[in-house]
C-alpha positions as CSV (number, residue, x, y, z in Angstrom):
1,X,154.1,149.3,86.9
2,X,151.6,152.2,86.1
3,X,148.1,151.4,85.3
4,X,148.3,152.9,82.2
5,X,151.8,151.2,81.1
6,X,149.8,148.1,81.8
7,X,147.1,148.5,79.5
8,X,149.4,149.5,77.0
9,X,151.3,146.7,77.5
10,X,148.3,144.2,77.7
11,X,147.1,145.8,74.7
12,X,150.0,145.3,72.3
13,X,151.0,141.8,74.4
14,X,147.5,140.7,73.4
15,X,147.0,142.2,69.7
16,X,150.4,141.3,68.9
17,X,149.3,137.9,69.6
18,X,146.4,137.8,68.0
19,X,148.1,139.2,64.9
20,X,150.4,136.5,64.7
21,X,147.5,133.7,65.6
22,X,144.3,134.6,64.8
23,X,143.4,135.4,68.2
24,X,140.8,138.0,68.4
25,X,141.1,138.3,72.0
26,X,139.2,135.2,74.5
27,X,142.4,133.1,74.8
28,X,145.5,136.0,74.9
29,X,142.9,138.0,76.8
30,X,141.5,137.1,79.6
31,X,144.0,135.2,81.2
32,X,146.4,138.7,80.1
33,X,143.3,140.9,81.7
34,X,143.0,138.1,85.0
35,X,147.0,138.1,85.7
36,X,148.1,141.4,84.9
37,X,145.3,143.6,85.3
38,X,143.4,141.6,88.5
39,X,140.2,141.7,86.9
40,X,138.0,138.3,87.6
41,X,137.1,136.4,85.4
42,X,133.6,137.8,84.3
43,X,135.0,141.4,83.8
44,X,137.6,139.8,82.1
45,X,135.8,137.9,79.7
46,X,133.6,141.4,79.0
47,X,137.1,143.7,78.8
48,X,137.8,141.2,76.4
49,X,135.0,140.8,74.0
50,X,135.7,145.0,73.7
51,X,139.0,144.6,72.7
52,X,137.9,142.1,70.2
53,X,135.9,144.4,68.7
54,X,139.0,146.9,67.9
55,X,142.2,144.5,67.3
56,X,140.1,142.3,65.2
57,X,139.2,145.2,63.0
58,X,143.0,146.3,62.8
59,X,144.5,142.8,62.2
60,X,141.5,142.2,59.4
61,X,142.4,144.8,57.5
62,X,146.0,144.9,57.8
63,X,145.7,141.6,56.3
64,X,143.8,142.0,53.5
65,X,145.8,145.1,52.4
66,X,148.5,143.3,51.9
67,X,147.3,140.7,49.9
68,X,149.0,138.0,52.2
69,X,145.6,136.3,53.2
70,X,142.0,135.9,52.0
71,X,139.5,136.7,54.2
72,X,137.0,134.9,53.0
73,X,133.9,137.2,53.5
74,X,130.6,134.7,52.5
75,X,131.6,133.4,55.9
76,X,132.1,135.8,57.4
77,X,128.4,136.9,56.8
78,X,126.6,133.9,58.0
79,X,129.1,132.7,60.7
80,X,128.4,135.7,62.4
81,X,125.2,136.8,62.2
82,X,125.1,133.1,64.0
83,X,127.9,134.7,66.6
84,X,125.5,138.1,67.3
85,X,123.2,135.9,68.7
86,X,124.8,132.8,70.5
87,X,127.6,135.7,71.6
88,X,124.2,137.5,73.4
89,X,122.7,134.5,75.3
90,X,126.3,133.1,75.9
91,X,127.1,136.5,77.7
92,X,123.5,136.3,79.8
93,X,124.2,132.4,80.7
94,X,127.8,133.4,81.7
95,X,126.5,135.9,84.0
96,X,124.8,133.5,85.7
97,X,127.6,131.0,86.3
98,X,130.1,131.1,89.6
99,X,133.5,132.7,88.7
100,X,134.9,129.2,90.0
101,X,132.8,127.5,87.4
102,X,133.7,130.1,84.6
103,X,137.0,129.9,85.3
104,X,137.1,126.2,85.6
105,X,134.9,126.0,82.1
106,X,137.5,129.0,80.1
107,X,140.3,126.0,81.1
108,X,138.5,123.1,80.7
109,X,138.4,125.2,77.0
110,X,141.9,126.6,76.4
111,X,143.2,122.7,78.0
112,X,140.5,120.9,75.2
113,X,142.1,123.0,72.6
114,X,145.7,122.3,73.3
115,X,145.6,119.0,73.8
116,X,143.9,119.5,70.1
117,X,146.3,120.8,68.4
118,X,149.0,119.1,69.2
119,X,147.4,116.5,68.3
120,X,146.5,116.7,64.7
121,X,148.5,117.8,61.9
122,X,147.0,120.9,59.7
123,X,145.4,120.4,56.9
124,X,145.4,121.4,53.7
125,X,143.3,124.3,52.4
126,X,139.6,123.4,51.2
127,X,139.2,124.2,48.0
128,X,136.2,125.2,47.1
129,X,134.8,123.7,44.2
130,X,134.8,125.1,40.2
131,X,131.3,127.2,39.0
132,X,128.9,124.7,37.2
133,X,128.8,126.4,33.9
134,X,125.3,127.3,33.0
135,X,124.1,127.1,29.5
136,X,124.2,129.3,27.3
137,X,121.1,131.5,26.6
138,X,119.9,132.0,23.1
139,X,119.0,135.7,22.7
140,X,115.7,136.2,20.4
141,X,116.6,138.8,17.6
């Protein structure tokens, strides 16, 4: 298969699965990039991070536009700030780990997530507490 055709298939499959399951790419894209495109774990991880940006924006816009699901923007803001710094630290740390260790740690993460998801029943979405009513303030005339 031609290189660009494989790239297209990897992108389409990763994007589709990202849109369906809400995964930006890591759990889907890293294995696709490793086995379909022949990248090593470090290059697949770095390429996946760049692809996550594209896939996540497209999926978020589509979900928000259709009104099918609500994006909780306060969570995005706070978790996003933490994720920016943690991701930068994680990238530096991962560069120091050998390829074999990275691949095994990634596989262990996938297994742990799979076992957890298979062992638990999805819970009902948590409802946000109703806003506390504020006492009326009298205005001076």
